N, C-alpha and C positions, 0 to 999 in steps of 0.2 A: 524604258518607261517613258522617256522624254518623247520618243517617236510616237508612242501610242497617244499621248496627250496632244501632240501636234496634229496627228491624223484625225482624232475625234473633234478637235477644235475646228479643223478644216471642214469636216463633214457637217458640223453644226452651222458653220458659216454658209456653206453652199446650200444646205437645207433652208436656211433663212432667206437666202437670195431666191431660191425656187419659190418659196411661199410668197415673197414680195412680188415676184414677177406674175404669179397667178393672181394676186390681188389687183395688180395694175391692169391686167387683161380683163378681169371681171369688172373693174371700175369703168374701163373704156367701153366695154360692150353694154354697160348699163345706160350709156348715152342713147342707145337705140330705143330704149323705153322711156326716154325723156328724163332720166335721172342725171343729176350733175356729176356724172362719172369722171369727166376730165378733171374737175376740181378736186374730187376725192383722190384721183391718181396723183395730182400735184402734191396734195397733202401727204400721201404715202411716200412720194419721192423726197419731200423735205424731211420727213421723219427718218427715212433711210439715211439720207445725207447727214442728218444730225447725229445719228448713232455711229456713223463712220468718221465723225469729225470734219464734215464737209469736204472730204477728200475723194469720195466715190463719184459724185455727180458734179458738184460745183455750183457756185452762184450764177455764173453766166448761163449754164444749161437750164437751171431752174427758171431764170428770168425769161429765156427764150420759150420755154414750155408755157409759162404764164402768159406771155404775149400771144402765142398761138391759140391759147384758150380764149383770150379776149377777142381775137380776130374771129374765132369760131362762133362766139356768141353774137357778134355783130352780123356776121354772114347769115347765121340762122335766122336772125330777126328780119333781115332785109331781103334775102335771096328769094323767098317765097313771094314777097310783094313785087319785086322786080320781075320775076319770071312770069307771074300771072298778068302783070300790066303789059309785058311784051306780047302776050298772047291775046290782047284785046280787051282785057277786063276794064270796067269803069272803076271809078273811085269806090262806088258802092260794093262792087264785087271784091275789090282788094281789101276793103275794111271788113266786109263780111267773112272772107276767107281767113283773115288774120284773127279776128275775134272768135270765129267758129273753131279754128284750130286750137286756140288757147282754151276755150271753154270745153271743147271735146276732149282735150287731154286731161283736164281736171275731172270731167264726168267719167271718162274711161278709166281713170285711176281708181275711182271708187267702185266702178261696176265690175271690172275684171283686173285683179292684181297682176302686176308685171307687164303683160302685153297690152293691157287696156289703155295705157297712156298713149302709146304709139298709134294704136288702132283708132282710139277716140280722137286723137289729134288729126289724123288723116280724114276720118269721116266728118269731123267738125269743120275742117277746112273746106271740104267738098260742100257740105250743107250750107255753111255760112256764105260761101261765094255764090252758090246757086240762089240762095234767098236774096242776097244783095242785088245780084243782077236782075232777078225776076221782079223784085220790088221796083226797080228803076224802069225796066223795059217791057215787062209783062209778056216776055217771050221765053218759052220753056227750053227749046232746043239750044239757042245760044247760051242760055244760063247754065245748062248742063255741061256744055263744052268748057265754059270757064271754070265750073266746079271741078272737072277732071284736071284742068291745068293747075288749079290751086292745090289739088292733092299731089300732083307731080312736083310742084314747087316746094311743098312742105317736105316731101320725101327727099328731094335733092338737098334741101337745106340741112336736114338731119344727117344725111350721108356725108356732106362736106364737113360738118361739125365733128362727126365721128372720125373722119380721116385726119383732120388737124389734131385731134386729141391723141390718136395713135401715133402720128408723126412726132409728137412731143415726147 
């Protein structure tokens, strides 16, 4: 009878671990739609560690995970700006791309649930950068080129943030 209780306890434990891993993966993939999935994953890790008496993961690992998330947030905020500036954008294009990406993500969230945030952010970065550059220089072709680079920068920033969260 003792062996049955031990096996069923073990099955319940591993079932719980499997559910926890699935939730962590879902939270991390939510980053791709601009949901703060990394922070949700950290919260899940803290809860799991709390339930195991802080013996499964540990404070150092949780701290490193939190630090990676902070680095990811900073990189996401700055990478798009740095990338587009290196591609020749003016301050107007950089600010337009940043504000457009932010506004587009908000508008996209309301328009199309789930993927709208990412698509809206990318389109907004493009549109904002094009508008900013065009307002300054009144030239469409260079403005469109900067818009493409702003979109690439936004996509790179999201990818780096996702990678850092998964690494944690």
